[in-house]
C-alpha positions as CSV (number, residue, x, y, z in Angstrom):
1,X,0.2,0.1,-0.2
2,X,1.6,3.2,-1.1
3,X,1.6,5.8,2.2
4,X,1.5,9.7,0.9
5,X,3.1,11.9,3.8
6,X,2.3,15.8,3.4
7,X,-0.2,18.2,4.0
8,X,-3.5,19.3,3.0
9,X,-2.9,22.5,1.5
10,X,0.7,22.0,0.4
11,X,0.4,22.2,-3.6
12,X,3.1,20.0,-4.6
13,X,1.1,17.5,-2.5
14,X,-2.0,18.2,-4.1
15,X,-0.7,17.2,-7.1
16,X,0.6,14.1,-6.1
17,X,-2.6,13.3,-4.9
18,X,-4.5,14.0,-8.2
19,X,-1.6,12.2,-9.9
20,X,-2.1,9.0,-8.1
21,X,-5.6,9.6,-8.9
22,X,-5.7,10.1,-12.4
23,X,-3.4,6.6,-12.7
24,X,-6.0,5.0,-10.6
25,X,-3.8,4.3,-7.4
26,X,-5.1,3.6,-4.1
27,X,-2.8,4.6,-1.6
28,X,-3.5,6.2,2.0
29,X,-3.2,9.8,2.8
30,X,-1.4,10.6,6.2
31,X,-1.7,14.4,7.4
32,X,1.5,15.4,9.6
33,X,-0.1,18.2,11.0
34,X,-2.9,16.1,12.4
35,X,-1.0,12.9,12.7
36,X,2.3,13.8,13.1
37,X,5.7,12.3,12.8
38,X,7.3,9.9,15.1
39,X,10.9,9.6,15.3
40,X,11.0,6.3,14.5
41,X,8.9,7.0,11.3
42,X,12.0,9.5,10.4
43,X,14.8,7.5,10.7
44,X,13.4,4.9,9.2
45,X,13.2,7.6,6.1
46,X,16.5,9.0,6.6
47,X,17.7,5.2,6.2
48,X,16.4,4.6,3.4
49,X,17.3,7.8,1.4
50,X,21.2,7.9,0.0
51,X,21.3,11.6,1.5
52,X,18.4,12.1,4.4
53,X,19.4,15.8,4.3
54,X,16.3,15.5,1.5
55,X,14.0,15.7,3.8
56,X,14.9,19.0,5.0
57,X,12.9,21.9,2.7
58,X,15.1,24.8,3.3
59,X,12.6,26.8,1.1
60,X,9.4,26.3,3.5
61,X,8.4,29.4,5.6
62,X,9.7,27.8,8.5
63,X,13.0,27.3,7.3
64,X,13.3,30.9,6.2
65,X,11.7,32.3,9.9
66,X,14.3,29.5,11.6
67,X,17.1,31.3,13.8
68,X,20.9,31.0,12.8
69,X,20.8,28.2,15.5
70,X,17.8,26.3,14.4
71,X,19.2,26.1,11.0
72,X,22.2,25.0,12.3
73,X,20.7,21.9,13.8
74,X,19.1,21.0,11.0
75,X,22.5,20.2,9.7
76,X,23.1,17.0,11.4
77,X,20.8,13.7,11.7
78,X,20.4,13.4,15.6
79,X,19.3,16.8,15.9
80,X,17.4,17.6,12.4
81,X,15.1,14.5,13.4
82,X,13.9,16.1,16.6
83,X,13.5,19.5,14.6
84,X,11.4,18.5,11.9
85,X,8.8,16.2,14.6
86,X,8.6,19.7,16.1
87,X,8.0,21.2,13.0
88,X,6.3,19.2,10.4
89,X,6.1,21.3,7.9
90,X,9.6,21.7,8.0
91,X,9.7,18.6,5.6
92,X,10.0,18.2,1.9
93,X,7.1,17.2,1.2
94,X,5.0,15.0,-0.4
95,X,7.0,11.8,0.9
96,X,5.7,8.8,-1.0
97,X,6.3,5.5,0.3
98,X,5.4,2.9,-2.3
99,X,7.2,0.2,0.0
100,X,10.6,-0.6,-1.7
101,X,11.0,3.1,-2.9
102,X,10.3,6.0,-1.0
103,X,10.3,9.6,-3.2
104,X,10.7,13.3,-2.0
105,X,8.8,15.9,-3.6
106,X,6.7,15.4,-6.5
107,X,7.6,15.2,-9.9
108,X,5.2,13.3,-12.2
109,X,8.1,11.6,-14.6
110,X,10.1,9.9,-11.3
111,X,6.1,8.8,-10.1
112,X,5.4,7.1,-12.8
113,X,8.9,5.6,-13.6
114,X,8.7,4.1,-10.0
115,X,4.8,3.1,-9.5
116,X,3.7,2.3,-13.3
């Protein structure tokens, strides 16, 4: 089962949801604000990615509003993951977990290569 992690109001998440629906793919939507993120889940994401730092959305308003000290915390895995737990809008969205693959952000070509 595909799990799509994101924020219901996020434009990239909306595009991913529309793409999944238009291709007839069933998925579970996991709303980050409502359901939150556990440290174990974030650690799993980090372990499955070639570069865990892709999880940190450095273009988000959350990032832009961070102090220099908070930004430094995002550079080290052990402090970045608790920071994402505290600020779920800091994670790059959407995160799509297709079992064998995990995709960060929405890219229609990447979704097609991975899911179809």
